[in-house]
C-alpha positions as CSV (number, residue, x, y, z in Angstrom):
1,X,11.5,6.3,-36.8
2,X,11.3,10.4,-36.3
3,X,10.4,11.7,-32.5
4,X,7.9,13.9,-32.5
5,X,8.2,17.7,-30.9
6,X,6.7,16.7,-28.1
7,X,8.9,13.9,-27.0
8,X,11.9,16.0,-27.6
9,X,10.6,18.4,-25.7
10,X,10.5,16.4,-22.7
11,X,13.7,14.8,-23.1
12,X,15.1,18.1,-23.0
13,X,12.6,18.9,-19.7
14,X,14.1,15.9,-18.2
15,X,17.8,16.7,-19.0
16,X,17.5,20.1,-17.5
17,X,15.6,18.6,-14.5
18,X,17.9,15.9,-13.8
19,X,20.9,18.9,-14.0
20,X,19.1,21.0,-11.9
21,X,17.9,18.8,-9.2
22,X,21.3,17.6,-7.7
23,X,21.7,21.0,-6.7
24,X,18.5,21.0,-4.0
25,X,19.1,20.5,-0.9
26,X,16.9,17.6,-0.3
27,X,16.4,16.3,3.7
28,X,18.1,13.6,5.0
29,X,15.7,10.6,4.5
30,X,16.5,8.1,7.4
31,X,15.1,5.5,6.5
32,X,12.7,3.9,3.7
33,X,9.5,1.6,3.9
34,X,8.5,-0.3,0.8
35,X,4.8,-2.0,0.3
36,X,3.7,-3.5,-2.9
37,X,4.3,-6.8,-5.4
38,X,6.5,-8.0,-7.5
39,X,7.8,-5.4,-8.4
40,X,9.2,-4.3,-5.3
41,X,9.2,-7.2,-3.6
42,X,13.2,-7.8,-2.4
43,X,13.1,-11.5,-1.1
44,X,9.6,-11.8,0.9
45,X,7.8,-14.1,-1.6
46,X,10.3,-16.7,-1.4
47,X,10.4,-16.8,2.4
48,X,6.5,-16.9,3.0
49,X,6.2,-19.4,-0.2
50,X,9.2,-21.9,-0.2
51,X,7.2,-24.0,3.0
52,X,4.1,-24.2,0.3
53,X,6.0,-24.3,-3.3
54,X,8.9,-25.9,-2.0
55,X,11.4,-26.4,-5.1
56,X,8.6,-24.6,-7.5
57,X,9.8,-20.9,-6.9
58,X,11.4,-19.8,-10.3
59,X,12.5,-16.7,-9.4
60,X,15.0,-17.8,-6.8
61,X,17.0,-19.8,-9.7
62,X,19.1,-18.7,-12.3
63,X,19.2,-16.6,-14.7
64,X,16.9,-14.3,-12.0
65,X,19.7,-11.7,-10.4
66,X,22.5,-12.5,-13.0
67,X,23.2,-9.2,-13.7
68,X,24.4,-7.2,-10.2
69,X,23.9,-9.7,-7.8
70,X,25.1,-12.6,-9.6
71,X,22.5,-14.5,-8.5
72,X,19.1,-15.1,-7.5
73,X,18.1,-12.9,-4.9
74,X,14.2,-13.1,-4.6
75,X,13.9,-10.3,-6.9
76,X,11.8,-10.5,-10.7
77,X,14.5,-9.1,-12.7
78,X,17.9,-9.7,-13.5
79,X,19.6,-7.4,-10.8
80,X,18.1,-4.4,-9.2
81,X,14.5,-3.1,-8.9
82,X,13.5,0.8,-8.8
83,X,13.3,0.6,-4.8
84,X,17.1,-0.5,-4.7
85,X,17.7,2.7,-7.2
86,X,15.9,4.8,-4.7
87,X,17.4,3.3,-1.4
88,X,21.0,3.8,-3.1
89,X,19.9,7.3,-4.0
90,X,19.1,8.2,-0.6
91,X,22.8,6.5,0.8
92,X,21.3,3.9,1.7
93,X,21.0,0.4,1.8
94,X,19.3,-2.2,-0.1
95,X,16.3,-2.6,1.9
96,X,15.8,-5.7,3.8
97,X,12.4,-8.3,3.1
98,X,10.5,-8.6,6.4
99,X,9.9,-12.0,6.9
100,X,13.9,-12.5,6.9
101,X,13.5,-11.6,10.2
102,X,17.3,-11.3,10.9
103,X,18.2,-8.1,9.6
104,X,18.3,-4.8,11.2
105,X,15.0,-2.4,9.8
106,X,16.7,0.7,11.6
107,X,17.4,1.5,7.8
108,X,14.3,0.5,6.5
109,X,12.2,-2.7,5.7
110,X,10.5,-3.9,1.8
111,X,6.7,-5.3,2.6
112,X,6.0,-5.5,-0.7
113,X,5.4,-9.6,-2.0
114,X,5.2,-10.6,-5.4
115,X,1.7,-11.5,-6.0
116,X,0.2,-9.4,-3.6
117,X,-3.2,-7.9,-4.1
118,X,-4.9,-4.7,-3.0
119,X,-7.8,-6.0,-2.0
120,X,-8.1,-8.8,0.6
121,X,-7.0,-12.9,0.2
122,X,-11.2,-13.4,0.9
123,X,-12.5,-11.5,-1.9
124,X,-10.6,-14.0,-3.9
125,X,-11.7,-17.0,-2.2
126,X,-15.2,-15.5,-2.1
127,X,-15.3,-15.0,-5.4
128,X,-13.6,-18.1,-7.0
129,X,-11.0,-16.4,-8.1
130,X,-8.4,-18.9,-7.4
131,X,-7.8,-22.5,-8.1
132,X,-6.1,-22.9,-4.5
133,X,-5.7,-20.6,-1.3
134,X,-3.1,-17.6,-2.9
135,X,-1.0,-16.5,0.0
136,X,-1.9,-14.0,1.9
137,X,-0.1,-10.8,1.1
138,X,-2.3,-8.1,0.6
139,X,-1.6,-4.5,1.4
140,X,-4.0,-5.0,4.8
141,X,-1.3,-7.5,5.6
142,X,1.3,-5.5,4.9
143,X,0.3,-2.7,6.7
144,X,-0.2,-5.2,9.7
145,X,3.6,-6.6,9.3
146,X,5.0,-2.9,9.8
147,X,2.5,-2.4,12.6
148,X,4.6,-5.2,13.9
149,X,7.7,-3.9,13.9
150,X,7.0,-0.3,14.8
151,X,7.9,-1.5,18.5
152,X,11.5,-2.3,17.4
153,X,12.0,0.8,15.9
154,X,10.8,3.7,18.1
155,X,9.7,3.3,21.8
156,X,7.2,6.0,22.3
157,X,4.8,7.4,19.9
158,X,6.5,11.1,19.6
159,X,9.6,8.9,18.9
160,X,7.6,7.2,16.1
161,X,5.8,10.3,14.7
162,X,9.4,11.6,14.3
163,X,11.0,8.6,13.3
164,X,8.4,8.1,10.5
165,X,9.0,12.0,9.4
166,X,12.4,11.5,8.4
167,X,11.1,8.6,6.2
168,X,10.2,8.0,3.3
169,X,6.9,5.6,2.3
170,X,7.0,3.7,-1.1
171,X,2.7,2.6,-0.8
172,X,2.8,0.2,-4.8
173,X,3.4,-1.3,-7.2
174,X,-0.5,-2.2,-6.3
175,X,-3.3,-3.1,-7.5
176,X,-2.2,-5.0,-10.9
177,X,-2.5,-8.4,-9.2
178,X,-5.7,-7.7,-8.6
179,X,-7.2,-7.0,-12.3
180,X,-5.0,-10.0,-13.2
181,X,-6.3,-12.7,-11.2
182,X,-10.1,-11.6,-12.4
183,X,-9.0,-11.4,-16.2
184,X,-6.7,-14.8,-15.5
185,X,-9.8,-16.8,-13.4
186,X,-12.8,-15.5,-16.1
187,X,-13.9,-12.5,-15.8
188,X,-14.5,-9.4,-18.2
189,X,-12.3,-6.2,-18.5
190,X,-16.1,-4.6,-17.8
191,X,-16.6,-6.7,-14.8
192,X,-12.7,-5.8,-13.6
193,X,-13.1,-2.7,-14.6
194,X,-16.0,-2.0,-11.7
195,X,-13.5,-3.2,-9.0
196,X,-10.8,-0.1,-9.7
197,X,-12.9,2.2,-7.1
198,X,-12.6,-0.1,-4.5
199,X,-8.4,-0.8,-5.4
200,X,-8.3,2.8,-5.2
201,X,-10.4,4.0,-2.3
202,X,-8.0,0.8,-0.3
203,X,-4.7,2.5,-1.4
204,X,-6.2,5.6,-0.8
205,X,-6.6,4.4,3.0
206,X,-3.7,3.3,3.2
207,X,-1.8,6.3,2.2
208,X,-4.2,8.2,5.7
209,X,-2.7,5.4,8.0
210,X,0.7,5.9,7.1
211,X,0.1,10.1,7.4
212,X,-1.8,9.3,11.1
213,X,1.6,7.2,11.7
214,X,3.7,10.5,11.4
215,X,4.9,10.0,7.1
216,X,5.3,13.0,5.4
217,X,6.2,11.6,2.4
218,X,4.5,9.3,0.5
219,X,5.3,7.9,-2.6
220,X,2.0,6.4,-5.1
221,X,3.2,4.2,-7.8
222,X,-0.2,4.0,-10.7
223,X,0.3,0.7,-12.4
224,X,2.1,0.4,-15.4
225,X,0.6,-1.2,-19.5
226,X,-0.6,-4.6,-18.6
227,X,-1.3,-5.0,-22.1
228,X,2.4,-4.2,-23.4
229,X,3.5,-7.4,-21.0
230,X,4.6,-9.9,-23.3
231,X,3.5,-12.9,-21.6
232,X,-0.4,-11.0,-21.7
233,X,0.6,-10.8,-25.7
234,X,1.7,-14.5,-25.9
235,X,-1.4,-15.8,-24.1
236,X,-3.0,-13.2,-26.8
237,X,-1.8,-14.3,-29.6
238,X,-5.1,-15.4,-31.6
239,X,-6.7,-12.3,-31.0
240,X,-7.7,-9.7,-33.7
241,X,-6.2,-7.2,-34.9
242,X,-8.6,-4.6,-33.6
243,X,-7.8,-5.9,-30.6
244,X,-4.3,-4.0,-30.3
245,X,-3.1,-0.5,-30.0
246,X,-1.7,0.0,-33.9
247,X,1.1,2.0,-32.2
248,X,2.7,0.1,-29.3
249,X,1.2,-3.3,-30.5
250,X,-0.1,-3.6,-27.1
251,X,-3.7,-5.0,-26.2
252,X,-5.9,-2.0,-26.1
253,X,-8.2,-3.3,-23.1
254,X,-6.0,-4.2,-21.0
255,X,-3.7,-0.8,-21.6
256,X,-7.3,1.2,-20.9
257,X,-8.4,-0.9,-17.8
258,X,-5.1,0.6,-16.1
259,X,-5.2,3.8,-17.7
260,X,-8.6,4.3,-15.7
261,X,-6.8,2.6,-12.7
262,X,-4.5,5.4,-12.8
263,X,-6.6,8.4,-14.1
264,X,-8.5,7.0,-10.9
265,X,-5.4,6.8,-8.8
266,X,-4.6,10.5,-9.6
267,X,-8.0,12.1,-8.7
268,X,-7.9,10.5,-5.1
269,X,-4.5,12.0,-4.8
270,X,-5.5,15.4,-6.0
271,X,-8.0,14.8,-2.9
272,X,-5.5,13.7,0.0
273,X,-3.4,16.5,-0.9
274,X,-6.7,18.8,-0.7
275,X,-7.1,17.3,3.1
276,X,-3.1,16.6,4.4
277,X,-1.6,20.0,2.4
278,X,1.3,20.0,4.4
279,X,2.1,16.0,3.4
280,X,4.4,15.2,0.2
281,X,2.2,12.7,-1.4
282,X,4.0,12.0,-4.9
283,X,2.0,10.6,-7.8
284,X,4.7,8.2,-9.7
285,X,3.9,6.8,-13.2
286,X,5.3,3.3,-14.7
287,X,2.6,4.1,-17.5
288,X,4.1,6.9,-19.5
289,X,7.4,6.0,-19.6
290,X,6.5,2.2,-20.4
291,X,5.1,3.2,-23.3
292,X,8.0,5.5,-23.9
293,X,9.9,2.6,-24.4
294,X,7.9,1.1,-26.5
295,X,8.2,3.5,-29.3
296,X,11.3,4.9,-28.9
297,X,13.4,2.2,-27.4
298,X,16.3,3.3,-29.4
299,X,16.1,6.4,-27.1
300,X,17.0,4.6,-24.2
301,X,19.7,1.7,-26.2
302,X,17.1,-0.8,-26.1
303,X,18.2,-2.1,-29.5
304,X,15.9,-5.8,-29.1
305,X,12.2,-5.7,-30.0
306,X,10.4,-3.9,-26.7
307,X,8.1,-6.5,-26.4
308,X,10.6,-9.5,-26.3
309,X,11.3,-11.0,-23.3
310,X,14.9,-11.6,-22.1
311,X,14.7,-15.2,-20.6
312,X,12.3,-17.1,-22.4
313,X,12.2,-20.3,-24.4
314,X,9.2,-19.2,-26.9
315,X,9.5,-20.1,-30.5
316,X,7.2,-16.7,-31.1
317,X,8.5,-12.6,-31.3
318,X,7.9,-12.6,-28.2
319,X,9.7,-15.3,-26.8
320,X,7.3,-16.6,-24.3
321,X,6.6,-20.4,-23.5
322,X,3.6,-20.8,-21.4
323,X,4.5,-24.0,-20.1
324,X,8.6,-22.8,-19.9
325,X,9.2,-19.7,-17.7
326,X,12.1,-18.2,-17.1
327,X,13.7,-19.9,-14.1
328,X,13.0,-23.0,-15.5
329,X,15.5,-26.0,-16.5
330,X,16.6,-25.3,-19.6
331,X,15.5,-21.8,-20.1
332,X,18.2,-19.4,-20.7
333,X,18.4,-15.5,-21.4
334,X,19.6,-13.2,-23.9
335,X,23.4,-12.1,-23.9
336,X,22.9,-8.2,-22.7
337,X,19.5,-7.9,-21.0
338,X,20.5,-4.1,-21.0
339,X,19.3,-3.9,-24.7
340,X,15.9,-5.5,-23.7
341,X,12.5,-4.0,-22.0
342,X,11.3,-7.0,-20.8
343,X,13.1,-9.4,-18.0
344,X,10.8,-12.8,-18.3
345,X,7.4,-11.6,-19.8
346,X,6.3,-9.6,-16.6
347,X,9.0,-7.9,-15.4
348,X,11.6,-5.7,-16.4
349,X,15.0,-5.5,-16.5
350,X,17.3,-3.8,-14.2
351,X,18.0,-1.1,-17.1
352,X,14.2,-0.3,-17.8
353,X,13.5,0.2,-13.6
354,X,17.3,2.4,-13.4
355,X,15.8,4.7,-16.1
356,X,12.5,4.7,-14.1
357,X,13.9,5.0,-11.0
358,X,15.7,8.5,-12.3
359,X,12.5,9.6,-13.8
360,X,10.5,9.2,-10.5
361,X,14.1,10.9,-8.5
362,X,14.4,13.8,-10.7
363,X,11.4,14.2,-13.5
364,X,9.3,14.2,-15.2
365,X,7.6,11.2,-14.8
366,X,6.8,12.0,-10.8
367,X,4.6,14.6,-9.9
368,X,6.5,15.8,-8.2
369,X,9.2,14.4,-8.5
370,X,11.2,12.6,-5.5
371,X,14.1,14.7,-4.7
372,X,11.9,17.8,-5.6
373,X,9.6,16.6,-2.8
374,X,12.0,16.3,-0.2
375,X,13.7,19.7,-0.9
376,X,14.9,21.3,2.6
C-alpha cells in the first residue's frame, strides 16, 4: 500500500518534533493524577469489583500483563498503558491505584476504573441501561476520591495550590462507556448522539474543578474509534456492506458517534482556553492515530491483521468469541503481541499504547504536545 503525501509529511513532522522536543527544558512535574476508564485503570476495578464479581474478573487472570509485568496487574492490556509511559517520561513511578489504600500517593494516584462513565450511576439505572447495578465509578465519584486524598498530600490551601500547580492531571479517556452502555441496551446511534453534549459538559466541569484546585496542566483525551474495535465488529458481523467504512473496515455509525464527541470536546477546550489563558489544556487524540494504525500498519510494525485481537478464541477474522473472552480458561494470546494493534478486542496492546504515548508527549497527536506544554 502506497502512503499518501499527507501521511509522509506527517511522519516527517512527527520525526522532527520527536527529535526537537527533548532539547526543550520542561518544568519538573512532582506528581500525576489520572482519571478515566479501562484505558487508564492500573488496578482500581479489581479492588472495587472483587467483592461482587469475585472469580469472574477476567482481566485479573493470565495472559493479561504478560509482556511487561509478567502477570496480571489490573491493567486491561498485555503490558503498560499510556499513563505508564507518561509517568516514566516524567521520571515518576507508575501510578498506584487509589483503591489499593496501602500505597504512597505523594508522587501521584490513579483514580481511573474500567467501565467508568462520565454520566452518573443514577442516570443508567433510571433509564434502564443496566441489567443489574453497575459499579458506581463515574467521573464524579473519581473526583470525590481525589478530594478525599487531598488532606494526605497538602495541609493548607496555599500548600495544595502549590502542590497541584506542579502536578500533571490526565482526565480520561472518559465517555466511551456511556455510549457503549446506551447502545448495548438498545438505544440507537441517533438517541445516543443526543447525549454527547451532556458528556462534554461533565468533562468541562471536571476541568474547571481541577483548575480551581490549582491545576495548571491538564491532559484531556478524546475517545477512540469504537467502530474499529474487534469486539464491536464481531457483534455486528451480519451488518450490510454499507455499514462499514471502505478504507478501514470499521463500523461507520460508531465512528461517527465518537468523531462527534471529539469535535465537540475540542470546541469546548477552545472555550476553556479563552476563559483560562494561563492554564495548559492539552487535547490528546486516540482516534486519528488508531486510524493510522489500521491504514498503515506496517509503518508501526503491526504485521498482523490490524482488526484482529491478539488474545481471543474466535474462529473469525477478528479472533473474537463473544462467550469466550481473553482471560477465561482455554483462551490464549498470540505469540507476539507487539505485532498487533488490539490486545483483547476492546483494548490495545502495549506496543500500540507506546506509540500513542509518544505521540501525545512529542506530537503530532496532541494539541499542544505534553512536553511542549510543560516547557519552562
